[in-house]
MMTF fields as JSON, N, C-alpha, C and O atoms, coordinates in Angstrom:
{
  "mmtfVersion": "1.0.0",
  "mmtfProducer": "UNKNOWN",
  "numBonds": 519,
  "numAtoms": 520,
  "numGroups": 130,
  "numChains": 1,
  "numModels": 1,
  "chainsPerModel": [1],
  "groupsPerChain": [130],
  "chainIdList": ["A"],
  "bondAtomList": [4, 2, 8, 6, 12, 10, 16, 14, 20, 18, 24, 22, 28, 26, 32, 30, 36, 34, 40, 38, 44, 42, 48, 46, 52, 50, 56, 54, 60, 58, 64, 62, 68, 66, 72, 70, 76, 74, 80, 78, 84, 82, 88, 86, 92, 90, 96, 94, 100, 98, 104, 102, 108, 106, 112, 110, 116, 114, 120, 118, 124, 122, 128, 126, 132, 130, 136, 134, 140, 138, 144, 142, 148, 146, 152, 150, 156, 154, 160, 158, 164, 162, 168, 166, 172, 170, 176, 174, 180, 178, 184, 182, 188, 186, 192, 190, 196, 194, 200, 198, 204, 202, 208, 206, 212, 210, 216, 214, 220, 218, 224, 222, 228, 226, 232, 230, 236, 234, 240, 238, 244, 242, 248, 246, 252, 250, 256, 254, 260, 258, 264, 262, 268, 266, 272, 270, 276, 274, 280, 278, 284, 282, 288, 286, 292, 290, 296, 294, 300, 298, 304, 302, 308, 306, 312, 310, 316, 314, 320, 318, 324, 322, 328, 326, 332, 330, 336, 334, 340, 338, 344, 342, 348, 346, 352, 350, 356, 354, 360, 358, 364, 362, 368, 366, 372, 370, 376, 374, 380, 378, 384, 382, 388, 386, 392, 390, 396, 394, 400, 398, 404, 402, 408, 406, 412, 410, 416, 414, 420, 418, 424, 422, 428, 426, 432, 430, 436, 434, 440, 438, 444, 442, 448, 446, 452, 450, 456, 454, 460, 458, 464, 462, 468, 466, 472, 470, 476, 474, 480, 478, 484, 482, 488, 486, 492, 490, 496, 494, 500, 498, 504, 502, 508, 506, 512, 510, 516, 514],
  "bondOrderList": [1, 1, 1, 1, 1, 1, 1, 1, 1, 1, 1, 1, 1, 1, 1, 1, 1, 1, 1, 1, 1, 1, 1, 1, 1, 1, 1, 1, 1, 1, 1, 1, 1, 1, 1, 1, 1, 1, 1, 1, 1, 1, 1, 1, 1, 1, 1, 1, 1, 1, 1, 1, 1, 1, 1, 1, 1, 1, 1, 1, 1, 1, 1, 1, 1, 1, 1, 1, 1, 1, 1, 1, 1, 1, 1, 1, 1, 1, 1, 1, 1, 1, 1, 1, 1, 1, 1, 1, 1, 1, 1, 1, 1, 1, 1, 1, 1, 1, 1, 1, 1, 1, 1, 1, 1, 1, 1, 1, 1, 1, 1, 1, 1, 1, 1, 1, 1, 1, 1, 1, 1, 1, 1, 1, 1, 1, 1, 1, 1],
  "groupList": [{"groupName": "PHE", "atomNameList": ["N", "CA", "C", "O"], "elementList": ["N", "C", "C", "O"], "formalChargeList": [0, 0, 0, 0], "bondAtomList": [1, 0, 2, 1, 3, 2], "bondOrderList": [1, 1, 2], "singleLetterCode": "F", "chemCompType": "L-PEPTIDE LINKING"}, {"groupName": "GLY", "atomNameList": ["N", "CA", "C", "O"], "elementList": ["N", "C", "C", "O"], "formalChargeList": [0, 0, 0, 0], "bondAtomList": [1, 0, 2, 1, 3, 2], "bondOrderList": [1, 1, 2], "singleLetterCode": "G", "chemCompType": "PEPTIDE LINKING"}, {"groupName": "ILE", "atomNameList": ["N", "CA", "C", "O"], "elementList": ["N", "C", "C", "O"], "formalChargeList": [0, 0, 0, 0], "bondAtomList": [1, 0, 2, 1, 3, 2], "bondOrderList": [1, 1, 2], "singleLetterCode": "I", "chemCompType": "L-PEPTIDE LINKING"}, {"groupName": "ALA", "atomNameList": ["N", "CA", "C", "O"], "elementList": ["N", "C", "C", "O"], "formalChargeList": [0, 0, 0, 0], "bondAtomList": [1, 0, 2, 1, 3, 2], "bondOrderList": [1, 1, 2], "singleLetterCode": "A", "chemCompType": "L-PEPTIDE LINKING"}, {"groupName": "GLN", "atomNameList": ["N", "CA", "C", "O"], "elementList": ["N", "C", "C", "O"], "formalChargeList": [0, 0, 0, 0], "bondAtomList": [1, 0, 2, 1, 3, 2], "bondOrderList": [1, 1, 2], "singleLetterCode": "Q", "chemCompType": "L-PEPTIDE LINKING"}, {"groupName": "PRO", "atomNameList": ["N", "CA", "C", "O"], "elementList": ["N", "C", "C", "O"], "formalChargeList": [0, 0, 0, 0], "bondAtomList": [1, 0, 2, 1, 3, 2], "bondOrderList": [1, 1, 2], "singleLetterCode": "P", "chemCompType": "L-PEPTIDE LINKING"}, {"groupName": "ARG", "atomNameList": ["N", "CA", "C", "O"], "elementList": ["N", "C", "C", "O"], "formalChargeList": [0, 0, 0, 0], "bondAtomList": [1, 0, 2, 1, 3, 2], "bondOrderList": [1, 1, 2], "singleLetterCode": "R", "chemCompType": "L-PEPTIDE LINKING"}, {"groupName": "TYR", "atomNameList": ["N", "CA", "C", "O"], "elementList": ["N", "C", "C", "O"], "formalChargeList": [0, 0, 0, 0], "bondAtomList": [1, 0, 2, 1, 3, 2], "bondOrderList": [1, 1, 2], "singleLetterCode": "Y", "chemCompType": "L-PEPTIDE LINKING"}, {"groupName": "SER", "atomNameList": ["N", "CA", "C", "O"], "elementList": ["N", "C", "C", "O"], "formalChargeList": [0, 0, 0, 0], "bondAtomList": [1, 0, 2, 1, 3, 2], "bondOrderList": [1, 1, 2], "singleLetterCode": "S", "chemCompType": "L-PEPTIDE LINKING"}, {"groupName": "LEU", "atomNameList": ["N", "CA", "C", "O"], "elementList": ["N", "C", "C", "O"], "formalChargeList": [0, 0, 0, 0], "bondAtomList": [1, 0, 2, 1, 3, 2], "bondOrderList": [1, 1, 2], "singleLetterCode": "L", "chemCompType": "L-PEPTIDE LINKING"}, {"groupName": "THR", "atomNameList": ["N", "CA", "C", "O"], "elementList": ["N", "C", "C", "O"], "formalChargeList": [0, 0, 0, 0], "bondAtomList": [1, 0, 2, 1, 3, 2], "bondOrderList": [1, 1, 2], "singleLetterCode": "T", "chemCompType": "L-PEPTIDE LINKING"}, {"groupName": "HIS", "atomNameList": ["N", "CA", "C", "O"], "elementList": ["N", "C", "C", "O"], "formalChargeList": [0, 0, 0, 0], "bondAtomList": [1, 0, 2, 1, 3, 2], "bondOrderList": [1, 1, 2], "singleLetterCode": "H", "chemCompType": "L-PEPTIDE LINKING"}, {"groupName": "ASP", "atomNameList": ["N", "CA", "C", "O"], "elementList": ["N", "C", "C", "O"], "formalChargeList": [0, 0, 0, 0], "bondAtomList": [1, 0, 2, 1, 3, 2], "bondOrderList": [1, 1, 2], "singleLetterCode": "D", "chemCompType": "L-PEPTIDE LINKING"}, {"groupName": "ASN", "atomNameList": ["N", "CA", "C", "O"], "elementList": ["N", "C", "C", "O"], "formalChargeList": [0, 0, 0, 0], "bondAtomList": [1, 0, 2, 1, 3, 2], "bondOrderList": [1, 1, 2], "singleLetterCode": "N", "chemCompType": "L-PEPTIDE LINKING"}, {"groupName": "VAL", "atomNameList": ["N", "CA", "C", "O"], "elementList": ["N", "C", "C", "O"], "formalChargeList": [0, 0, 0, 0], "bondAtomList": [1, 0, 2, 1, 3, 2], "bondOrderList": [1, 1, 2], "singleLetterCode": "V", "chemCompType": "L-PEPTIDE LINKING"}, {"groupName": "GLU", "atomNameList": ["N", "CA", "C", "O"], "elementList": ["N", "C", "C", "O"], "formalChargeList": [0, 0, 0, 0], "bondAtomList": [1, 0, 2, 1, 3, 2], "bondOrderList": [1, 1, 2], "singleLetterCode": "E", "chemCompType": "L-PEPTIDE LINKING"}, {"groupName": "MET", "atomNameList": ["N", "CA", "C", "O"], "elementList": ["N", "C", "C", "O"], "formalChargeList": [0, 0, 0, 0], "bondAtomList": [1, 0, 2, 1, 3, 2], "bondOrderList": [1, 1, 2], "singleLetterCode": "M", "chemCompType": "L-PEPTIDE LINKING"}, {"groupName": "CYS", "atomNameList": ["N", "CA", "C", "O"], "elementList": ["N", "C", "C", "O"], "formalChargeList": [0, 0, 0, 0], "bondAtomList": [1, 0, 2, 1, 3, 2], "bondOrderList": [1, 1, 2], "singleLetterCode": "C", "chemCompType": "L-PEPTIDE LINKING"}, {"groupName": "TRP", "atomNameList": ["N", "CA", "C", "O"], "elementList": ["N", "C", "C", "O"], "formalChargeList": [0, 0, 0, 0], "bondAtomList": [1, 0, 2, 1, 3, 2], "bondOrderList": [1, 1, 2], "singleLetterCode": "W", "chemCompType": "L-PEPTIDE LINKING"}],
  "groupTypeList": [0, 1, 2, 3, 1, 1, 3, 4, 3, 5, 6, 7, 3, 6, 8, 9, 10, 8, 8, 11, 9, 6, 12, 2, 12, 6, 10, 10, 3, 8, 13, 14, 15, 9, 2, 2, 8, 15, 9, 14, 10, 13, 8, 14, 6, 11, 3, 1, 14, 1, 5, 12, 4, 9, 9, 10, 14, 12, 9, 16, 9, 9, 11, 15, 6, 9, 6, 14, 3, 14, 10, 12, 5, 1, 17, 12, 9, 15, 5, 6, 9, 16, 8, 15, 8, 3, 12, 1, 9, 1, 1, 11, 1, 9, 6, 9, 14, 15, 4, 9, 8, 3, 8, 18, 1, 14, 1, 6, 12, 3, 14, 1, 3, 10, 4, 14, 18, 17, 12, 9, 14, 9, 12, 5, 1, 6, 1, 6, 14, 13],
  "groupIdList": [1, 2, 3, 4, 5, 6, 7, 8, 9, 10, 11, 12, 13, 14, 15, 16, 17, 18, 19, 20, 21, 22, 23, 24, 25, 26, 27, 28, 29, 30, 31, 32, 33, 34, 35, 36, 37, 38, 39, 40, 41, 42, 43, 44, 45, 46, 47, 48, 49, 50, 51, 52, 53, 54, 55, 56, 57, 58, 59, 60, 61, 62, 63, 64, 65, 66, 67, 68, 69, 70, 71, 72, 73, 74, 75, 76, 77, 78, 79, 80, 81, 82, 83, 84, 85, 86, 87, 88, 89, 90, 91, 92, 93, 94, 95, 96, 97, 98, 99, 100, 101, 102, 103, 104, 105, 106, 107, 108, 109, 110, 111, 112, 113, 114, 115, 116, 117, 118, 119, 120, 121, 122, 123, 124, 125, 126, 127, 128, 129, 130],
  "secStructList": [7, 3, 3, 3, 7, 1, 6, 6, 2, 2, 2, 2, 2, 2, 2, 2, 2, 2, 6, 6, 7, 6, 6, 5, 7, 2, 2, 2, 2, 2, 2, 2, 2, 2, 2, 2, 2, 2, 2, 2, 2, 2, 2, 2, 2, 2, 1, 7, 7, 7, 6, 6, 1, 3, 3, 3, 3, 3, 3, 3, 3, 3, 6, 6, 3, 3, 3, 3, 3, 3, 3, 3, 7, 7, 7, 1, 1, 7, 7, 7, 7, 7, 7, 7, 7, 6, 6, 1, 1, 1, 1, 7, 2, 2, 2, 2, 2, 2, 2, 2, 1, 1, 3, 3, 3, 3, 3, 3, 7, 6, 6, 7, 7, 3, 3, 3, 3, 3, 3, 3, 3, 7, 7, 4, 4, 4, 5, 7, 7, 7],
  "xCoordList": [9.636, 10.45, 9.572, 8.386, 10.144, 9.433, 9.846, 11.011, 8.887, 9.177, 8.397, 7.354, 8.913, 8.2, 7.048, 7.147, 5.96, 4.809, 5.116, 6.279, 4.082, 4.244, 4.194, 4.072, 4.289, 4.099, 5.098, 4.768, 6.298, 7.317, 7.207, 7.883, 6.376, 6.292, 5.95, 6.601, 4.965, 4.651, 5.836, 6.118, 6.52, 7.666, 8.786, 9.408, 9.046, 10.097, 9.755, 10.622, 8.5, 8.066, 8.226, 8.682, 7.86, 8.026, 9.482, 9.808, 10.362, 11.781, 12.366, 13.176, 11.979, 12.465, 11.923, 12.633, 10.685, 10.044, 10.711, 10.928, 11.036, 11.571, 12.84, 13.087, 13.646, 14.882, 14.606, 15.48, 13.416, 13.066, 12.399, 12.146, 12.115, 11.303, 12.06, 11.447, 13.357, 14.164, 13.868, 14.019, 13.454, 13.24, 11.772, 11.394, 10.964, 9.542, 9.322, 9.961, 8.418, 8.188, 7.836, 7.227, 8.223, 8.128, 6.699, 6.483, 5.717, 4.326, 3.872, 3.282, 4.151, 3.76, 4.501, 3.908, 5.797, 6.575, 5.999, 5.902, 5.622, 5.017, 3.694, 3.397, 2.898, 1.628, 1.858, 1.14, 2.863, 3.185, 3.589, 3.134, 4.434, 4.876, 3.69, 3.607, 2.785, 1.601, 0.7, 0.208, 0.482, -0.359, 0.234, -0.481, 1.536, 2.175, 2.056, 1.787, 2.251, 2.11, 0.7, 0.529, -0.302, -1.693, -1.994, -2.619, -1.552, -1.844, -1.13, -1.704, 0.109, 0.845, 0.196, 0.054, -0.195, -0.894, -2.162, -2.45, -2.92, -4.141, -3.828, -4.557, -2.745, -2.368, -2.024, -2.432, -1.279, -0.884, -2.104, -2.298, -2.914, -4.036, -5.22, -5.743, -5.636, -6.869, -6.632, -7.477, -5.492, -5.193, -4.311, -4.016, -3.894, -3.114, -1.73, -1.229, -1.107, 0.214, 1.257, 1.557, 1.795, 2.762, 4.187, 4.426, 5.149, 6.563, 7.091, 8.154, 6.355, 6.776, 6.197, 6.385, 5.491, 4.896, 5.434, 5.891, 5.371, 5.885, 4.778, 3.726, 5.052, 4.258, 5.126, 6.352, 4.503, 5.257, 4.752, 3.548, 5.685, 5.373, 5.977, 7.173, 5.147, 5.604, 5.341, 4.292, 6.303, 6.18, 6.465, 7.548, 5.486, 5.645, 5.24, 4.193, 6.07, 5.719, 4.838, 5.183, 3.704, 2.77, 2.46, 1.565, 3.197, 3.073, 3.33, 4.434, 2.368, 2.567, 1.917, 1.491, 1.854, 1.286, 2.269, 3.075, 2.18, 2.939, 1.941, 1.049, 2.081, 1.217, 1.917, 3.075, 1.191, 1.637, 0.774, -0.452, 1.398, 0.635, 1.247, 2.466, 0.382, 0.801, 0.052, -1.175, 0.814, 0.24, 0.559, 1.694, -0.472, -0.285, -0.874, -1.549, -0.63, -1.122, -2.647, -3.174, -3.349, -4.808, -5.461, -4.823, -6.757, -7.59, -9.026, -9.275, -9.965, -11.371, -11.999, -13.027, -11.399, -11.947, -11.603, -10.502, -12.554, -12.334, -12.033, -12.85, -10.877, -10.603, -11.675, -12.007, -12.21, -13.253, -13.285, -12.795, -13.878, -14.067, -15.028, -16.069, -14.672, -15.535, -15.99, -15.379, -17.059, -17.486, -16.457, -15.877, -16.244, -15.325, -15.955, -17.165, -15.133, -15.65, -16.111, -15.632, -17.051, -17.612, -16.541, -16.629, -15.526, -14.471, -13.376, -12.432, -13.502, -12.538, -11.215, -10.271, -11.129, -9.857, -9.72, -8.667, -10.717, -10.602, -11.346, -12.087, -11.143, -11.85, -11.24, -11.887, -9.992, -9.38, -8.462, -8.242, -7.928, -6.896, -7.254, -6.607, -8.273, -8.632, -9.284, -9.207, -9.917, -10.482, -9.349, -9.477, -8.26, -7.086, -6.495, -6.126, -6.405, -5.904, -6.788, -6.288, -8.094, -9.036, -8.841, -8.899, -8.612, -8.467, -7.15, -7.101, -6.089, -4.761, -4.424, -3.459, -5.208, -4.872, -5.916, -7.034, -5.508, -6.422, -7.394, -8.533, -6.936, -7.785, -7.166, -5.978, -7.973, -7.476, -8.369, -9.48, -7.882, -8.672, -8.063, -7.017, -8.755, -8.364, -8.387, -9.292, -7.39, -7.368, -6.96, -6.273, -7.397, -6.997, -6.55, -7.106, -5.532, -5.096, -5.724, -6.514, -5.376, -5.992, -5.736, -6.53, -4.642, -4.346, -4.81, -4.577, -5.459, -6.046, -5.232, -5.676, -4.046, -3.264, -4.066, -4.739, -3.986, -4.738, -3.781, -2.757, -4.14, -3.352, -4.269, -5.328, -3.843, -4.518, -3.562, -2.395, -4.063, -3.219, -3.88, -5.084, -3.057, -3.577, -2.611, -1.427, -3.126, -2.329, -2.312, -3.349, -1.117, -0.953, -0.446, 0.438, -0.995, -0.572, 0.72, 0.839, 1.696, 3.009, 3.104, 2.501, 3.852, 4.214, 5.1, 6.112, 4.769, 5.524, 7.025, 7.798, 7.457, 8.883, 9.589, 10.817, 8.848, 9.456, 8.979, 8.585, 9.001, 8.393, 9.315, 9.01, 10.44, 11.33, 11.353, 11.417, 11.301, 11.412, 12.679, 12.899, 13.523, 14.788, 14.566, 15.515],
  "yCoordList": [-5.17, -5.802, -6.623, -6.335, -7.627, -8.491, -8.196, -7.902, -8.274, -8.083, -9.104, -9.594, -9.415, -10.297, -9.527, -8.321, -10.229, -9.621, -9.357, -9.301, -9.198, -8.954, -7.484, -6.624, -7.213, -5.858, -4.843, -3.661, -5.268, -4.331, -4.065, -3.177, -4.812, -4.722, -3.326, -2.878, -2.609, -1.279, -0.309, 0.396, -0.275, 0.626, 0.242, 1.111, -1.041, -1.513, -1.19, -0.757, -1.399, -1.094, 0.387, 0.75, 1.252, 2.699, 3.058, 3.836, 2.499, 2.858, 2.367, 3.068, 1.183, 0.699, 1.545, 1.811, 1.96, 2.757, 4.113, 4.567, 4.759, 6.121, 6.185, 7.194, 5.134, 5.157, 5.094, 5.431, 4.672, 4.582, 5.852, 5.966, 6.794, 7.952, 9.272, 10.331, 9.225, 10.445, 11.473, 12.67, 11.042, 11.968, 12.352, 12.888, 12.086, 12.449, 13.571, 13.599, 14.497, 15.614, 15.095, 14.035, 15.844, 15.408, 15.093, 14.146, 15.861, 15.595, 14.244, 13.453, 13.98, 12.694, 11.552, 10.514, 11.736, 10.696, 10.397, 9.235, 11.429, 11.228, 10.487, 9.612, 10.839, 10.134, 8.664, 7.799, 8.373, 6.987, 6.214, 5.09, 6.808, 6.139, 5.87, 4.798, 6.826, 6.652, 5.557, 4.718, 5.562, 4.533, 3.148, 2.217, 3.008, 1.705, 1.264, 0.094, 2.176, 1.846, 1.342, 0.35, 2.026, 1.624, 0.257, -0.591, 0.047, -1.224, -2.393, -3.473, -2.184, -3.252, -3.512, -4.665, -2.459, -2.628, -3.452, -4.347, -3.154, -3.926, -5.4, -6.275, -5.675, -7.072, -7.783, -8.923, -7.107, -7.704, -7.881, -8.936, -6.84, -6.837, -7.693, -8.497, -7.526, -8.178, -9.516, -10.408, -9.67, -10.951, -11.825, -12.97, -11.287, -12.063, -12.449, -13.52, -11.594, -11.9, -11.713, -10.592, -12.827, -12.818, -12.778, -12.752, -12.771, -12.657, -13.836, -13.738, -14.945, -16.113, -16.111, -17.073, -15.035, -14.907, -13.657, -12.721, -13.659, -12.517, -11.676, -12.175, -10.385, -9.405, -8.887, -8.873, -8.466, -7.859, -6.437, -6.194, -5.51, -4.105, -3.783, -3.979, -3.291, -2.934, -1.462, -0.93, -0.812, 0.559, 0.517, 0.106, 0.946, 0.883, 2.204, 2.762, 2.702, 3.9, 3.515, 2.632, 4.181, 3.975, 5.349, 6.047, 5.73, 7.059, 8.111, 8.158, 8.951, 9.994, 9.614, 10.474, 8.313, 7.808, 6.844, 6.197, 6.768, 5.788, 4.798, 5.184, 3.535, 2.497, 1.902, 1.489, 1.87, 1.268, 0.027, 0.109, -1.119, -2.356, -3.126, -3.252, -3.636, -4.507, -5.818, -5.842, -6.916, -8.249, -9.096, -9.128, -9.786, -10.694, -12.058, -12.191, -13.077, -14.419, -14.531, -15.506, -13.552, -13.538, -14.207, -14.91, -13.96, -14.57, -14.539, -14.165, -14.923, -14.959, -13.57, -13.409, -12.575, -11.22, -10.543, -10.7, -9.797, -9.002, -7.573, -6.96, -7.014, -5.619, -4.698, -4.789, -3.812, -2.889, -1.692, -1.74, -0.611, 0.57, 0.221, -0.396, 0.618, 0.367, 1.692, 2.735, 1.633, 2.81, 3.069, 2.14, 4.326, 4.651, 4.168, 4.289, 3.622, 3.118, 4.279, 5.405, 3.985, 5.018, 5.642, 6.822, 4.858, 5.399, 6.107, 6.642, 6.109, 6.798, 6.069, 6.625, 4.828, 4.103, 3.152, 2.53, 3.014, 2.07, 2.53, 3.513, 1.812, 2.099, 3.198, 3.705, 3.586, 4.706, 4.294, 5.092, 3.086, 2.677, 2.865, 3.648, 2.164, 2.271, 3.618, 4.09, 4.232, 5.57, 6.561, 7.434, 6.421, 7.251, 6.988, 7.924, 5.724, 5.362, 6.002, 6.561, 5.918, 6.513, 8.021, 8.57, 8.689, 10.146, 10.605, 11.661, 9.835, 10.259, 9.817, 10.305, 8.898, 8.359, 8.747, 9.149, 8.611, 8.896, 7.739, 7.945, 6.519, 5.334, 4.221, 4.265, 3.218, 2.076, 0.881, 1.024, -0.296, -1.497, -2.684, -2.585, -3.806, -5.05, -6.16, -6.225, -7.032, -8.196, -9.427, -9.341, -10.576, -11.862, -12.778, -12.762, -13.586, -14.541, -15.904, -16.055, -16.896, -18.218, -18.934, -19.784, -18.605, -19.279, -18.469, -18.878, -17.336, -16.559, -15.386, -14.668, -15.16, -13.985, -12.727, -12.652, -11.754, -10.517, -9.363, -9.216, -8.545, -7.361, -6.149, -6.118, -5.152, -3.86, -2.882, -2.789, -2.155, -1.243, 0.135, 0.277, 1.136, 2.476, 3.214, 2.883, 4.215, 5.048, 6.475, 7.031, 7.064, 8.469, 9.205, 8.711, 10.372, 11.186, 11.88, 12.462, 11.808, 12.429, 13.76, 13.958, 14.656, 15.904, 15.513, 14.845, 15.895, 15.443, 15.678, 14.892, 16.718, 16.987, 16.246, 16.287, 15.563, 14.958, 13.517, 13.127, 12.724, 11.42, 10.235, 9.336, 10.206, 9.061, 8.283, 8.867, 6.971, 6.099, 5.296, 4.725, 5.233, 4.483, 3.03, 2.245],
  "zCoordList": [-3.823, -2.821, -1.894, -1.738, -1.29, -0.364, 1.064, 1.334, 1.977, 3.393, 4.206, 3.774, 5.38, 6.299, 6.929, 7.158, 7.205, 7.867, 9.33, 9.731, 10.113, 11.541, 11.886, 11.014, 13.171, 13.697, 13.147, 13.045, 12.794, 12.301, 10.798, 10.279, 10.108, 8.647, 8.129, 7.185, 8.688, 8.139, 8.207, 7.238, 9.338, 9.49, 8.54, 7.929, 8.412, 7.519, 6.06, 5.301, 5.668, 4.295, 3.998, 2.914, 4.941, 4.761, 4.554, 3.657, 5.373, 5.246, 3.932, 3.327, 3.473, 2.18, 1.034, 0.064, 1.143, 0.096, -0.065, -1.189, 1.036, 0.959, 0.119, -0.542, 0.131, -0.662, -2.165, -2.964, -2.558, -3.979, -4.501, -5.7, -3.628, -4.007, -3.974, -3.842, -4.09, -3.982, -5.072, -4.832, -6.258, -7.37, -7.551, -8.593, -6.561, -6.612, -5.608, -4.557, -5.926, -5.013, -3.622, -3.475, -2.625, -1.219, -0.798, -0.042, -1.268, -0.888, -1.411, -0.676, -2.694, -3.276, -2.594, -2.302, -2.339, -1.665, -0.279, 0.114, 0.453, 1.774, 1.664, 2.478, 0.653, 0.436, 0.117, 0.619, -0.722, -1.07, 0.184, 0.396, 1.007, 2.232, 3.165, 3.765, 3.288, 4.132, 3.581, 4.335, 2.274, 1.646, 1.869, 2.24, 1.645, 1.837, 3.288, 3.561, 4.205, 5.615, 5.922, 6.631, 5.385, 5.613, 4.993, 5.629, 3.757, 3.086, 3.756, 3.897, 4.167, 4.864, 6.222, 6.628, 6.921, 8.199, 8.005, 8.8, 6.951, 6.682, 6.442, 6.908, 5.714, 5.466, 6.771, 6.994, 7.618, 8.902, 9.801, 10.406, 9.879, 10.813, 10.349, 11.12, 9.107, 8.65, 7.967, 8.046, 7.296, 6.643, 7.534, 7.19, 8.668, 9.619, 9.133, 9.477, 8.339, 7.786, 8.889, 9.3, 9.352, 10.44, 9.942, 8.734, 10.871, 10.514, 9.695, 9.08, 9.685, 8.908, 7.494, 6.749, 7.116, 5.789, 5.11, 5.767, 3.772, 3.008, 2.409, 2.01, 2.361, 1.634, 0.505, 0.616, -0.57, -1.66, -1.854, -1.923, -1.94, -2.22, -3.579, -3.796, -4.492, -5.837, -6.097, -5.733, -6.73, -7.212, -8.708, -9.126, -9.522, -10.977, -11.61, -11.282, -12.516, -13.268, -14.444, -15.23, -14.557, -15.659, -16.247, -15.77, -17.273, -17.877, -16.813, -16.271, -16.492, -15.483, -14.152, -13.382, -13.903, -12.652, -11.998, -12.667, -10.708, -9.953, -9.379, -8.623, -9.727, -9.161, -7.949, -8.011, -6.864, -5.613, -5.413, -5.487, -5.16, -4.939, -3.781, -3.672, -2.922, -1.827, -1.999, -2.093, -2.038, -2.238, -1.019, -0.542, -0.521, 0.606, 0.26, -0.761, 1.092, 0.776, 0.712, 0.175, 1.25, 1.185, 2.379, 3.161, 2.489, 3.527, 3.026, 1.88, 3.865, 3.457, 3.345, 2.687, 3.976, 3.934, 2.612, 2.083, 2.096, 0.88, 1.297, 1.985, 0.904, 1.256, 0.67, -0.511, 1.51, 1.067, 1.996, 3.124, 1.492, 2.328, 3.451, 3.223, 4.656, 5.8, 6.382, 6.151, 7.132, 7.876, 8.961, 9.524, 9.241, 10.329, 11.63, 11.823, 12.517, 13.782, 14.653, 14.517, 15.55, 16.417, 17.303, 17.641, 17.684, 18.55, 17.76, 18.342, 16.409, 15.558, 15.395, 14.833, 15.878, 15.847, 14.669, 14.52, 13.844, 12.739, 11.507, 11.542, 10.415, 9.178, 8.341, 7.424, 8.637, 7.931, 6.78, 5.868, 6.795, 5.852, 4.392, 3.697, 3.91, 2.495, 2.177, 1.043, 3.159, 2.935, 2.658, 1.8, 3.377, 3.151, 1.772, 1.064, 1.392, 0.061, -1.007, -1.983, -0.816, -1.778, -1.892, -2.992, -0.777, -0.784, -1.397, -2.027, -1.224, -1.682, -3.099, -3.688, -3.649, -4.968, -6.008, -5.684, -7.28, -8.39, -8.605, -9.024, -8.314, -8.437, -7.607, -7.286, -7.258, -6.497, -6.754, -7.264, -6.4, -6.588, -5.86, -5.218, -5.985, -5.33, -6.364, -7.197, -6.309, -7.187, -6.406, -5.389, -6.901, -6.305, -7.416, -8.515, -7.122, -8.128, -7.862, -6.93, -8.677, -8.61, -7.289, -6.887, -6.609, -5.34, -4.126, -2.988, -4.353, -3.271, -2.785, -1.888, -3.344, -2.943, -3.265, -4.293, -2.382, -2.532, -2.793, -2.125, -3.786, -4.09, -4.025, -4.651, -3.257, -3.247, -3.908, -3.53, -4.898, -5.665, -5.699, -5.485, -5.972, -6.218, -7.129, -7.198, -7.824, -8.721, -8.203, -7.841, -8.171, -7.815, -9.043, -9.743, -9.308, -10.442, -10.061, -8.983, -10.977, -10.752, -11.465, -12.52, -10.891, -11.535, -12.721, -12.508, -13.958, -15.139, -15.041, -15.589, -14.37, -14.277, -13.167, -13.093, -12.294, -11.105, -10.947, -9.848, -12.002, -11.922, -12.099, -12.882, -11.392, -11.507, -10.206, -9.124, -10.313, -9.154, -9.326, -10.394, -8.305, -8.374, -8.072, -8.082]
}
């Protein structure tokens, strides 16, 4: 799904995501919502995605994994793990994604759009996304 950037984007992305995760165990669903919130926040904060620009959030089932991807128009910065700030207020987003997911990565297309993705392992009996 596509959403407008800006300060409200993380909350809006979380609320849209939760409706797609009804058949996934609550812990995994909460992790997905947190990851999406972090990735959308990073797009707004670091790539400067404002309310006049779109972000795309994708949820895809890949065997017993759920792939979460957030794509933004891109900027000159390359998403990467950062050291936590001395005041404890920054550097947590991708570290959290790394801790909650089985794998993650970054891709860019020919026009510079940036996609950050991660895979979460699903419980085999509870792995449906609406």
